[in-house]
Every structure is written in structure tokens, then in C-alpha cells.
C-alpha positions, -999 to +999 in steps of 0.1 A: -177+141-068-171+112-095-166+075-082-152+040-096-165+007-083-144-022-093-144-053-082-116-063-057-101-094-078-067-076-086-065-068-046-070-105-036-043-117-061-016-089-047-028-093-009-020-132-018+013-125-029+023-105-001+009-130+019+035-152+005+063-133+023+068-153+052+098-128+061+104-094+049+142-089+068+160-103+040+142-076+015+150-045+037+175-018+028+184+016+038+154+034+041+171+066+031+174+091+003+202+071-017+192+062-050+208+053-083+216+022-102+238+006-074+208+011-049+183-004-074+204-031-085+210-043-045+173-040-039+165-061-070+188-088-060+177-088-024+138-095-036+148-119-061+167-137-034+137-137-011+109-140-032+098-156-068+088-120-084+104-110-114+120-077-117+107-056-148+134-056-174+156-032-188+148-027-225+180-022-253+198+010-243+178+020-212+195+028-178+186+029-142+185+065-136+201+081-109+167+095-091+158+060-090+152+045-055+125+016-063+116-010-087+089-029-100+084-069-097+055-090-115+046-120-093+035-152-108-001-144-101+006-115-125+006-088-098+031-055-098+043-047-070+067-018-061+093-021-039+118+002-022+142-004+007+114+003+033+082+003+017+061-021-008+029-016-023+009-033-050-002-012-082-041-022-085-054+007-106-085-013-117-096-026-082-118-015-056-138+018-044-123+053-050-136+089-053-121+117-073-125+151-083-139+159-050-150+194-043-153+210-011-189+205-008-183+162-013-164+156+019-192+138+034-203+118+003-165+109+002-163+101+038-196+081+035-182+060+006-151+051+026-171+040+054-191+017+028-165+002+013-137-004+042-154-034+053-151-053+019-115-041+020-109-052+056-126-087+051-102-090+019-073-083+039-084-106+067-087-132+044-052-135+031-036-120+063-053-132+093-069-114+118-052-081+122-034-068+153-048-035+154-078-019+137-093+019+143-109+047+125-110+085+133-142+083+154-120+075+186-103+110+198-072+089+202-070+074+166-042+094+155-014+076+179-033+044+189-012+018+169+019+040+173+027+079+174+014+097+143+000+062+125-036+076+121-025+110+112-045+119+079-064+085+078-101+076+079-095+040+087-065+019+095-056-019+100-024-030+108-007-068+106+028-073+119+047-096+102+084-107+106+105-076+091+074-055+084+038-042+089+009-046+068-013-018+069-047-011+052-063+020+051-083+048+039-070+085+037-092+115+055-111+139+032-102+172+042-116+207+028-085+223+039-061+217+021-090+200-002-087+163-006-091+155-044-092+122-043-099+088-018-097+052-019-086+024+002-051+015+002-028-010+017+015-011+020+039-031+034+063-009+059+092-027+058+116-026+090 
């Protein structure tokens, strides 16, 4: 197993950006399988009307493909936020702890790494989003359905913040041998109602 342990600076900027969205309701769109130019353009207009984020520009001759259902935005802090009709997440590839190339004999080491780094991520999220409405982990026999049905499935840790029109979820995936989990880290997403 290999690991990366980087500062949380990128996550701090992105969490601050997400915290500034007071109400996600105007951003919400159909959370379905629709895709294509009309879906993406409507999404871009909703996000631009509700935030000060700038959409990724199209290059000369570039078109929005029929398979696209999301778009990226750059915030004034320089964060990249990817938005779908029912989901948003920050793209922070150089932030935080992660483990990769996990082998079958590395599961306990991956769990220990997640457990060691979870408190720092939770403290950072709490700094920007306030006290969570829920915090749990897979040591509880009822964890999988404690927050809501299936919310803890496949996760080792979970914290949830309720916001108008959305839930912010900070989580880590549970490493498993079968099927083999090859990478883990602490992530966060905005589930838009």
C-alpha cells in the first residue's frame, strides 16, 4: 500500500466556498439520467444565478457532448467545484490523506490510516460548516442506516450537515478485501435536494 499525506489547504478553500451557498434549492435540477447540451446549459445558468462561481469556458469549436450531465466551476478562491443536478463536489486532488495500491493484506493499515486522519478532516469541516447534525462510524452495528436508510453503506465514517436544499456529507469509504478496495481517503459531497 502506498499513501499520500498532504495539507488540507485545498479542502479548506473548497469547504469555505461550499459554506457560502446559503440555499442550494435554486441550484437543484432534475436528478435523473438526462444529459446533453440543454441540461448542462440549464445547470450552468442555475449555478451562476445562485453563486459567484465561473463556469469552465468552452474552447473555440468545443461542444457540450450528449453524454454530459455536469459542469465544472471555478470559485473566486480558485477551487474547482463539479456540479450535477443533484450533487456537487470539490476537485481537490492535492489535499489530504489517501491510500492507494491497497492489497488484500493492507486492509487493516488502510483502516488505521482513515481512523488517524478522520479527526482532522472532521475538525476542518466543522470549522466551516458548524457542528454536524450527525456523526457516526462503522463500529456501530446500526451505522449503515443510522442517518438514513443506506447512508452508511460502504463507508467507514460519516458526518452530515443539513442545509437549505442540501446535505453536506463528509465520509470515508470502508476498505474491503472482497471486492478489493484499491484506494481510500476522506471525501465530501453536497447532496442537493
